[in-house]
C-alpha positions in Angstrom: 48.0 -87.1 -82.8 49.6 -89.9 -85.0 52.0 -87.8 -86.6 52.8 -86.1 -83.4 53.1 -90.5 -82.0 55.4 -90.9 -85.4 57.5 -88.0 -84.5 58.1 -88.9 -81.0 59.1 -92.4 -81.8 61.3 -91.2 -84.5 63.4 -89.1 -82.4 63.6 -91.9 -79.5 65.0 -93.9 -82.6 67.7 -91.4 -83.1 68.6 -91.1 -79.7 69.3 -94.8 -79.3 70.9 -94.6 -82.6 73.6 -92.1 -81.6 77.1 -93.5 -81.0 78.3 -93.6 -77.6 81.3 -94.6 -75.5 82.6 -95.9 -72.5 83.3 -93.1 -69.9 79.9 -91.4 -71.0 76.6 -90.7 -69.3 73.5 -88.7 -70.1 71.6 -87.2 -67.4 68.7 -84.8 -67.4 67.2 -83.0 -64.1 63.2 -81.9 -64.4 61.2 -79.8 -61.9 57.5 -80.8 -63.1 56.0 -78.2 -61.1 53.2 -78.6 -58.7 50.9 -76.0 -60.6 50.0 -73.8 -57.9 51.6 -71.6 -55.3 50.4 -73.6 -51.9 52.2 -70.5 -49.6 48.3 -68.9 -49.3 46.9 -72.5 -47.8 49.8 -72.7 -45.6 49.2 -69.2 -44.4 45.5 -69.4 -44.1 46.5 -73.0 -42.0 48.5 -71.0 -39.4 46.2 -67.2 -39.1 44.1 -66.8 -36.3 40.2 -66.8 -36.3 37.6 -66.3 -33.7 35.7 -69.2 -34.3 36.2 -73.0 -36.0 33.6 -71.8 -38.4 35.6 -68.8 -39.4 39.0 -70.9 -40.3 36.8 -73.5 -42.2 35.5 -70.8 -44.6 38.9 -69.0 -45.0 41.1 -72.2 -45.0 38.6 -73.8 -47.4 38.6 -71.1 -49.8 42.2 -71.1 -49.9 42.1 -74.7 -50.5 40.1 -74.2 -53.5 41.5 -71.5 -55.0 44.9 -73.5 -55.2 43.0 -76.6 -56.6 41.4 -74.7 -59.2 44.7 -73.0 -60.3 46.2 -76.6 -60.4 43.3 -78.1 -62.5 43.7 -75.2 -64.9 47.3 -76.1 -65.5 46.2 -79.6 -66.6 49.0 -81.6 -64.9 48.0 -85.2 -66.5 48.6 -83.3 -69.9 51.5 -81.8 -68.6 53.0 -84.9 -67.2 52.9 -86.8 -70.6 54.2 -83.7 -72.6 57.2 -83.8 -70.0 57.7 -87.7 -70.7 57.7 -86.9 -74.2 60.6 -84.4 -73.7 62.1 -87.1 -71.6 61.9 -89.6 -74.6 63.2 -87.7 -77.4 66.0 -86.8 -75.1 66.7 -90.7 -74.0 69.0 -90.0 -71.0 70.5 -92.7 -68.9 69.2 -90.9 -65.7 66.4 -88.6 -65.0 66.0 -86.8 -61.6 62.6 -85.5 -60.9 61.4 -83.1 -58.8 57.8 -81.8 -57.4 56.5 -85.0 -58.8 53.0 -84.2 -56.6 50.3 -85.9 -55.8 46.7 -84.5 -55.0 43.8 -86.9 -54.1 40.1 -86.3 -52.9 37.7 -88.3 -51.2 34.4 -87.5 -49.3 34.3 -86.5 -45.6 31.8 -89.5 -44.9 32.6 -92.7 -46.9 29.0 -93.9 -46.6 28.1 -91.6 -48.7 29.6 -91.5 -52.0 30.5 -87.7 -54.2 27.9 -87.2 -55.8 28.6 -86.2 -59.6 29.8 -82.6 -60.6 29.8 -81.7 -56.4 32.5 -82.3 -53.9 35.7 -83.7 -55.2 33.9 -84.2 -58.5 33.4 -80.0 -58.6 34.6 -79.6 -62.7 36.8 -76.7 -61.5 38.7 -78.7 -59.2 38.6 -82.4 -60.1 41.7 -82.0 -63.0 44.2 -81.4 -60.1 43.4 -84.8 -58.4 46.3 -86.8 -60.1 49.7 -88.5 -59.4 52.2 -86.6 -61.4 54.7 -89.3 -60.8 52.6 -92.1 -61.7 51.3 -90.2 -65.0 55.3 -89.9 -66.0 56.1 -93.3 -64.9 53.3 -94.5 -67.0 54.1 -92.7 -70.4 57.6 -94.0 -70.3 56.7 -97.4 -69.4 58.3 -99.0 -72.2 62.0 -97.6 -71.8 62.2 -96.3 -68.1 61.5 -97.8 -64.6 61.0 -95.7 -61.1 64.5 -96.4 -59.5 63.5 -94.9 -56.4 61.7 -91.7 -54.5 61.5 -89.6 -51.3 58.5 -88.1 -50.0 58.9 -85.1 -48.8 55.4 -83.2 -48.1 52.7 -85.8 -47.3 49.3 -84.7 -45.4 46.4 -86.8 -45.3 42.8 -86.1 -44.8 42.8 -82.5 -44.6 39.2 -81.3 -44.3 37.9 -78.4 -46.4 34.4 -77.5 -48.1 33.8 -77.2 -51.8 30.4 -75.3 -52.4 29.6 -76.5 -49.2 30.1 -80.2 -49.6 32.8 -81.7 -47.1 35.6 -83.5 -48.5 38.9 -84.4 -47.0 42.1 -83.6 -49.0 45.5 -85.7 -49.0 49.1 -83.7 -50.6 52.0 -85.7 -51.4 55.5 -84.0 -52.9 58.1 -87.0 -54.2 61.4 -86.2 -55.9 62.3 -89.4 -58.1 65.1 -91.0 -60.2 64.2 -92.9 -63.5 66.7 -95.4 -65.0 66.6 -96.6 -68.7 65.2 -100.3 -67.9 68.5 -101.8 -69.6 70.6 -100.4 -67.3 71.9 -102.1 -64.5 71.1 -99.9 -61.0 69.9 -100.0 -57.7 68.7 -97.3 -55.2 71.0 -96.5 -52.3 70.3 -97.6 -48.8 72.0 -94.4 -46.8 69.3 -95.7 -43.4 71.9 -97.2 -41.9 74.4 -94.2 -41.9 74.3 -91.3 -39.4 73.4 -88.8 -42.2 70.1 -90.5 -43.0 68.1 -89.9 -39.3 65.0 -89.6 -41.1 64.7 -92.3 -44.0 61.9 -91.9 -46.3 61.2 -94.4 -49.0 64.1 -95.2 -51.2 65.4 -91.5 -49.9 66.4 -89.5 -46.9 64.6 -86.6 -45.4 67.0 -83.7 -44.4 67.7 -83.4 -40.8 67.8 -79.2 -41.1 63.9 -78.1 -41.8 61.4 -75.9 -40.4 59.8 -77.1 -37.3 56.1 -78.6 -38.0 53.7 -76.2 -38.3 50.8 -76.3 -35.5 47.3 -75.7 -37.5 43.5 -76.8 -36.6 43.8 -79.4 -39.2 46.8 -81.0 -37.8 50.8 -80.4 -37.8 52.2 -79.9 -41.0 56.2 -81.1 -41.8 57.3 -79.3 -44.7 60.4 -81.7 -45.8 62.9 -81.8 -48.7 65.0 -84.8 -49.1 67.4 -86.7 -51.3 68.0 -89.9 -52.6 70.5 -91.9 -54.9 71.1 -94.9 -57.5 74.1 -96.9 -58.4 74.0 -97.5 -62.0 76.4 -99.0 -64.7 76.2 -97.1 -67.8 78.7 -98.5 -70.7 80.6 -100.6 -68.2 81.5 -97.6 -66.1 79.8 -97.3 -62.6 78.2 -94.0 -61.1 76.0 -92.8 -58.1 73.5 -90.2 -59.3 71.6 -88.0 -56.4 68.9 -86.1 -56.9 67.1 -83.1 -54.5 65.2 -80.4 -54.3 66.4 -77.6 -51.8 64.4 -75.5 -49.6 63.1 -72.0 -51.4 65.5 -69.1 -50.4 62.4 -67.7 -48.8 59.5 -70.4 -47.9 57.4 -67.7 -46.5 57.3 -64.5 -44.9 56.7 -65.4 -41.7 59.7 -68.1 -42.2 62.9 -65.6 -43.1 65.3 -68.2 -41.9 64.8 -70.7 -44.6 67.7 -69.3 -46.3 69.8 -70.9 -44.2 67.9 -74.3 -44.2 68.7 -74.9 -47.8 72.5 -74.3 -46.9 72.1 -76.8 -43.9 70.5 -79.1 -46.5 73.5 -78.6 -49.4 75.8 -79.4 -46.7 74.0 -82.7 -45.6 73.9 -83.8 -49.4 77.5 -82.6 -49.7 78.6 -84.7 -46.3 76.6 -88.2 -47.5 78.3 -87.6 -50.7 81.7 -87.2 -50.0 81.2 -89.3 -46.7 80.0 -92.4 -48.8 82.1 -91.7 -51.5 84.6 -95.0 -52.4 86.6 -93.2 -54.9 86.1 -94.9 -58.0 82.3 -94.0 -58.9 81.6 -90.9 -60.7 79.1 -89.1 -58.3 76.4 -86.7 -60.1 73.9 -84.5 -58.2 70.7 -83.5 -59.8 68.4 -81.2 -59.0 66.8 -78.0 -58.0 69.0 -76.0 -56.0 67.0 -72.9 -55.3 70.4 -71.5 -55.7 71.9 -69.6 -58.3 75.4 -69.0 -59.5 74.9 -65.0 -58.6 73.5 -65.9 -55.1 74.8 -62.8 -52.7 77.7 -63.9 -50.6 77.9 -63.8 -47.3 74.1 -64.8 -46.6 72.8 -64.1 -42.5 74.7 -66.2 -39.9 73.7 -69.6 -38.9 72.1 -69.5 -35.7 73.9 -70.8 -32.9 71.6 -73.4 -32.1 72.8 -75.4 -35.3 75.3 -77.9 -33.9 77.1 -77.8 -37.6 76.9 -74.1 -37.6 80.4 -73.0 -35.8 82.3 -75.1 -38.3 80.9 -74.5 -41.7 81.2 -71.5 -44.2 77.7 -69.7 -44.8 77.6 -70.0 -48.5 74.6 -70.7 -50.5 74.4 -74.0 -51.9 75.6 -73.1 -55.1 78.9 -72.7 -53.7 78.3 -75.2 -51.2 79.2 -77.7 -54.3 81.6 -75.5 -56.3 83.4 -74.6 -53.3 83.8 -78.5 -52.6 85.4 -80.5 -55.4 82.1 -80.5 -57.9 82.3 -78.9 -61.5 79.0 -77.0 -62.7 78.5 -79.2 -65.8 77.2 -76.1 -67.8 80.5 -74.2 -67.3 81.8 -76.5 -69.5 79.7 -75.5 -72.1 81.7 -74.8 -75.8 79.7 -71.9 -75.6 78.7 -69.5 -73.3 74.5 -69.3 -72.5 72.9 -68.1 -69.6 71.1 -71.5 -68.9 68.2 -70.4 -67.4 65.9 -72.6 -66.1 63.3 -70.9 -63.9 60.9 -69.8 -63.6 57.3 -69.2 -66.0 54.2 -67.7 -65.2 52.3 -69.4 -61.9 49.6 -70.7 -64.4 52.0 -71.7 -67.3 50.0 -69.2 -69.4 52.8 -66.6 -70.5 52.7 -66.6 -74.6 56.8 -65.7 -74.5 59.5 -67.8 -71.9 60.0 -66.1 -68.6 63.0 -67.9 -67.8 65.4 -65.7 -65.8 67.4 -67.8 -63.3 69.8 -70.7 -63.9 68.8 -73.1 -60.4 68.5 -76.4 -61.6 71.9 -78.0 -61.7 74.3 -80.9 -62.7 77.0 -81.4 -60.6 80.0 -83.9 -61.6 83.0 -85.3 -59.3 85.7 -85.8 -60.4 85.8 -82.8 -62.9 84.4 -84.4 -66.3 87.1 -84.5 -69.3 84.3 -83.4 -71.5 80.7 -82.3 -71.5 78.4 -82.7 -74.7 75.2 -81.5 -75.7 74.6 -79.9 -72.3 71.2 -77.9 -73.0 67.8 -76.8 -71.8 64.8 -78.4 -72.4 61.3 -77.1 -72.8 62.7 -73.5 -72.9 61.4 -72.6 -76.3 57.6 -71.5 -76.7 57.3 -72.4 -80.3 58.4 -76.2 -79.6 57.5 -76.7 -76.1 54.9 -74.3 -75.0 51.6 -76.3 -76.0 48.7 -74.1 -78.1 45.4 -75.1 -76.2 41.7 -73.5 -76.5 42.7 -71.2 -73.6 46.3 -70.3 -75.3 49.8 -71.1 -74.1 50.4 -73.5 -71.4 54.0 -74.7 -70.7 54.9 -77.9 -69.5 56.4 -76.7 -66.3 57.3 -73.8 -64.7 61.0 -74.9 -65.2 63.0 -76.0 -68.0 64.8 -79.5 -67.7 68.8 -79.2 -68.1 70.2 -82.2 -69.8 74.2 -83.0 -70.2 76.2 -86.3 -71.8 79.3 -86.2 -69.5 82.5 -87.8 -70.4 85.1 -89.3 -67.6 88.2 -90.5 -68.9 
């Protein structure tokens, strides 16, 4: 362990000593991965049941199964591994997506959790952690969380674990980290019409699926964006971070491909509508959209107010078709750049990355892009060997690039 710490510190020192010049900014985007697919939980919450007891039994089984899967991916250890990758690269700005927090509490506070039971059940308690706090703690010497936006946020969901009642709370955040020595501030979009749903230091998209009514309460599945203004080597930049909706959220919600397009247009409109023409604008994130996505996609419903005037194209083309440049395409050597996705349990012995959906978009077009690469994509270097076998730090590789602007 001591040798590993020395190696990481040495890499950080090398990164700090690399020559830099005005007009250069090093950025990175990383989906941290919650550790399981929550679709079965949502499906169980929305299904019909003959009795409340039948619902509680089925829903609890889905919740416990998801928590066990999350615990097996060792989220606290993974957060530290991802932080080590950031420290080694030492970018100026990092966009994080899917930074989840899972919390558990006894149903009745007067009756604390007994050792090994309820929330302390050894098969699930490893899931109860805060990925963002763990990452920030590991990087506290050199980075600070400049802002965050909360997406999914549900509290006090009752469930049973081995017959013991408990309450589950879940939050999904996207965040931006900035090197501490840089001057930065989060951008307050709340006063403008484009941010009708402020969330922490960011905004939730107006384009979102309706809240899902369930016996445990209404569940709103939000997505959002945030931005920071940062000065790097004397030049001003505005850096956005987002995580757009999946192409297909669940079989019962086939319109989510249209939702992600609407969200991309909202972000594009905010980025261009607030651009001062001086700052360089960079959009980081998990776009859930690839250059190979099919065009056209199904038309927008007429009920969406912005539908008639906007071309129906996947999110990738919303940006590249409206002045933004995909930084990966400026690589001096062609590579596929696949950043998604490893197996859900992160135990695949060799990489399964097969899609490029994690993006760095820039406006205006950079004069040069250097050291643009994937991080966390190689089995021998990034997948840890545990007593149970291989464990990847995330199902996504990170994408990083040094952008030069004249």
